[in-house]
C-alpha positions in Angstrom: -53.7 24.1 -7.1 -52.7 27.7 -6.6 -49.5 29.4 -7.5 -48.5 29.3 -3.8 -48.5 25.5 -3.8 -46.5 25.4 -7.1 -43.9 27.7 -5.5 -43.6 25.4 -2.5 -43.2 22.3 -4.8 -40.5 24.1 -6.8 -38.6 25.0 -3.6 -38.9 21.5 -2.3 -37.6 20.0 -5.6 -34.7 22.6 -5.6 -33.8 21.7 -2.0 -33.9 18.0 -2.8 -31.7 18.4 -5.9 -29.3 20.6 -3.9 -29.1 17.9 -1.1 -28.4 15.2 -3.7 -25.7 17.3 -5.3 -24.0 17.9 -2.0 -24.1 14.2 -1.1 -22.7 13.3 -4.4 -19.8 15.7 -4.0 -19.1 14.3 -0.5 -19.2 10.8 -1.7 -16.8 11.5 -4.6 -14.4 13.2 -2.2 -14.3 10.2 0.1 -13.5 7.9 -2.8 -10.8 10.2 -4.2 -8.8 10.2 -1.0 -7.8 6.6 -0.2 -7.2 6.0 3.5 -3.6 5.6 4.5 -3.9 2.1 6.0 -0.8 0.0 5.6 -2.7 -2.4 3.3 -4.1 0.3 1.1 -0.7 1.9 0.7 0.8 -1.5 -0.2 -1.9 -2.2 -2.8 -1.3 1.3 -4.2 2.4 0.6 -4.4 1.9 -2.8 -6.1 -0.6 -1.4 -8.6 1.6 1.6 -9.5 4.6 -0.7 -9.9 2.6 -2.9 -12.3 1.7 0.2 -14.3 5.3 1.4 -14.3 4.3 4.5 -12.4 7.4 4.5 -10.3 6.9 7.8 -8.7 3.5 6.8 -7.3 4.8 3.4 -6.3 7.7 5.0 -4.4 5.4 7.6 -2.8 2.9 4.9 -1.5 5.7 2.6 -0.3 7.6 5.3 1.4 4.4 6.6 3.1 3.8 3.1 4.4 7.3 3.0 5.8 6.9 6.4 7.4 3.5 5.7 9.0 4.0 2.0 10.1 7.8 1.4 10.2 8.1 1.7 13.9 5.2 -0.8 14.5 6.7 -3.1 11.9 10.1 -3.2 13.6 8.4 -3.8 17.0 6.5 -6.7 15.5 9.6 -8.1 14.0 11.4 -8.0 17.4 8.7 -10.0 19.0 9.0 -13.0 16.6 11.3 -16.0 16.9 9.8 -17.9 13.9 7.8 -17.2 10.8 4.2 -16.8 11.8 1.8 -19.2 10.1 -2.0 -19.0 9.3 -4.0 -16.5 11.3 -0.8 -15.5 13.2 0.6 -14.2 10.0 -2.4 -11.8 9.5 -1.7 -10.3 13.0 1.7 -9.1 11.8 0.0 -6.5 9.4 2.5 -3.7 9.8 5.5 -6.0 9.5 4.0 -7.6 6.4 3.0 -4.4 4.7 6.2 -2.4 5.5 8.4 -5.3 4.5 6.5 -5.7 1.3 6.7 -1.9 0.6 10.4 -2.0 1.2 10.7 -4.9 -1.3 8.6 -2.8 -3.8 11.1 0.1 -3.3 13.8 -2.3 -4.4 11.8 -3.3 -7.5 11.2 0.4 -8.3 14.9 1.1 -8.0 15.8 -1.8 -10.2 13.3 -0.7 -12.8 14.9 2.8 -12.7 18.4 1.3 -13.2 19.5 2.3 -9.7 21.1 -0.9 -8.4 22.7 0.6 -5.3 19.3 1.9 -4.1 17.7 -1.5 -4.9 20.4 -3.3 -2.9 19.8 -1.0 0.1 16.1 -1.7 0.0 16.5 -5.5 -0.3 19.1 -5.4 2.5 16.6 -3.6 4.7 14.1 -6.3 4.1 16.6 -8.8 5.3 17.8 -6.9 8.4 14.7 -5.2 9.6 11.7 -7.2 8.2 13.0 -10.8 8.0 9.7 -12.3 9.0 7.6 -10.2 6.6 5.1 -12.0 4.4 3.1 -10.7 1.4 -0.4 -11.9 0.8 -0.9 -13.2 -2.7 -4.4 -12.7 -4.2 -4.4 -16.4 -5.1 -4.8 -17.1 -1.4 -1.5 -17.6 0.3 1.5 -15.7 1.8 4.9 -15.6 0.4 8.0 -14.7 2.3 9.5 -11.3 1.4 13.1 -11.9 2.7 13.9 -14.9 0.5 12.5 -12.9 -2.5 14.8 -10.0 -1.5 17.7 -12.3 -1.2 17.0 -13.7 -4.7 17.0 -10.2 -6.2 20.3 -9.4 -4.5 21.8 -12.6 -5.8 20.4 -12.0 -9.3 21.8 -8.4 -9.3 25.2 -9.6 -8.2 25.3 -12.1 -11.1 24.2 -9.4 -13.5 27.1 -7.1 -12.5 30.0 -7.4 -14.8 
């Protein structure tokens, strides 16, 4: 093999490595920026709350409210009873926004802001009464009764 062939091989290897590097950068950028779906924002808010990262929890939950609140309220207005089974899944915006509003209440409680917590829990009751939260164990729980429980507990804790 002559030096011309060696030069072509080196250029090919360089081009291949450059392409792999660019693909790796693009892939890492896609992973770094989570999509702003209602479910991804809700999961981010829950995870941040569990880690006591209240700023991130509040940001994710508030973003979910901003992006999907109108759709959640529209879904709530169409319901006359709590959706069950597959019907519950179809209320995705209502479920996620209601859950994120509940999370905002939990964040406010953790930050010793009972007035803000009460406002969030009251919003769950008045705007998202049929919201349900998916539990990773395989079932939905109702957000409004949980919000009412927190309001009751907070009232009992107040001197």
